[in-house]
Each structure stands twice: as structure tokens, then as C-alpha cells.
N, C-alpha and C positions, 0 to 999 in steps of 0.2 A: 455597508453596502445588507438592504434590505432583503427579506426573504422571495419578496414580489419582481426581485431585480436579477437573481438569482436562477444562473441558468446551468449550473453543474453544482453537483454533489460530491459528498466522499466519506472514506473512510479514515481517519488520520495516519500518516506515518508508524508502525513501528517503529519506536526507535532502537536503537543499539547500544547498548550503554556503554559507560566506561570497563567493568568487568568481562562484559563479553568480547571488546575491543581485545582485551588485554590475555584473556583465556583462547580467544580464535588465534592472537597472533602466537601465541607457545605453540599451541595443537601445531600451528604450520612450522613453527621450530623445532619440530621434532619430542619436546616431551611426554614422555608416554604416560604420568600423571595426565600433564591436561590434556592430554588426547581422550584419555577418558573421562574424565570430569566431562570433556564435552561432545562425546559421542553421538549423546540424544540430541543436542543445541541443532537449529535451523538454523542459518544466517541467508538462505537465499529466498528471500522474500522478493515477492516477484510486483512488476507495477502493473494490476489488473486494469482494466477499463470495463467499461459495460457502455456500447454505443450500440447506432440505431443504421440499418443497412437501408435505406431507403431504395436500392435497385439488385439487390440480392436475389440474386438462383432459384427461381421459385417462390418469389413472392420477398415485399419488406419486412424485415426481422430487427430482433434486437439479437447484439450478440456483447456472450462475456467473454474476454480471453485475454492472455499473457502472448508476450515473446519469451521461448527459455531456451534459446538454440533453435528452436520451431517455434511457427505458433501453434496455439494451445487451446483450446476451447475449452473450455468452463459449463457454457452452454446456450444455445440455442433456443430461439422464442420468444417468450412473454418477458414484458418487462420484469417481471413478479419472478422469473425461473433465473432471468439472469442475475436479478438484484442476491437470491437467495444463494444461486452458485457464487456470485464472489464474496460475497459473507464468509460462506465455508471457507473458501481459500484465506482469506485474512485472519478467520477464528482461529487456523492453523498455527498464529502465534509465531509464524518466522519473522524476524527481525528485517526491515527492513520495508516488509509489504505494504501498500497502498492501496486505496482501491478509488477509482475515479469516473461517477456517473454521467454524464451528458445528456442534456434535458434536449427533445427535440422537437418544437412544432409541425411535422409533419407525419408524427409517429400517431399510432391508433387511438393516443389517451391524450388529454389535453396536458398541457402545459399543469393545472392546478394538482392532476393526479397522477401526474408524474411526481409531483414533491409530495402526496400524500405518501406513494409508498414506499417512496426513498426513504422521507423520515417514519416511517412504522417500521423499519427495519431497523434504525437507529443511525442510517447518516445522515450528516449536518452538510449543511451550505461550503461551496467550496471557491475561494478568487486564491489569485495570485499572493493580498497580499497574506491571506488567513495562513497560506501556506510558508512563507516566509515568514510570519511570528511563528508559527507550531515549529519551524526549522531551526530556529534561534534560540528557541525556549526547550525542545526537548533535546537535540541533539548536541550528543558532546564532541569536541575535536578532541582527535590525540592525533600529534606525531611520535616517533617511533626514532629515535638517535640509532642508527644501524651499526655504528661501533659497541655501545654498550647495551643494545637492545632494552634501555628502560625506555619503558611510554612517560609520555612528559602532555599534560593535559593542558591545552591549548586554551580553551574555554568549556565549559560544561553549563548545558540550560538546567531546564526542571530534573532531569531522571538524571542521576548517577547510579 
């Protein structure tokens, strides 16, 4: 898909590595050593959306938000402020975080200006095919045998 045909941009999912999965499992099963090792780890990444609300109360505007028990709004207002707020959330580095930005023809900015704003902050073109390829190569798949508590790596893409 060419950039001209792209109607969304994203910051790819921060993958959960095999080591993360093992440490998370060990911390959850009560190992004090692993719990201490993972005390500052963040496995609670969010699916952050940057969208355009043409019929919002008070006028049309952009919103950067995610759901975490309730709606959490990171920013309201201009495209740039929402892109920056979503990137700050992404830059926290929580495993599993992904940011999706929808480009909208009804927005005050032209599609070309929206693309330029996304690319200036490091967002890349998004499509379902691009996401599937990223998931295939970047995410390990680990299964745990509940009886032995030994991880079994089923498939590992790029990072481990």
C-alpha cells in the first residue's frame, strides 16, 4: 500500500518478549526473587487511539484516549497535541502498547497535513497486512505447562 492510500498511521506494538513472559509468570506464581526483579516492569500496555470527533460537544476536535477500566483521555484538541500525548504514553515503554491514528477527511487539516504531522513524530503507515506481519515477526508465542510450570516456546519471531 502506498502512503497516498494510507488512512491510518501507527506506532507498532511494543512486543512482550519471552523473558518478559517468563518473569511475569514467575512473579504471578509467588517467587519473591522474580517479584523483586519485575517490580518496575510495566506489562500493562494500552491500545491508544487518536481519533477525530466531528460532533463533539463544544465543536469538532481530536481525542487521544484508551480504555483501562474506564475511558482515559490523554489529550483533547489539536492533532499535534493528541499525537504528542499518545507518543508520550507509547514512550513509557509498557509492553503491549500500540497507538493507532485515523486520518479523517472531515478534519480541519488536509489529509496531506495529517500525514505530515504523523510522520514528523515518527508514526508509520498502518494497514492490517502491516500489523499481521509485525505480529508474526515481533511477538513470541509461549505456552505454559500448568503441571510443570515450564514455559514452552511455540513460536518466536524477531525479538526474544
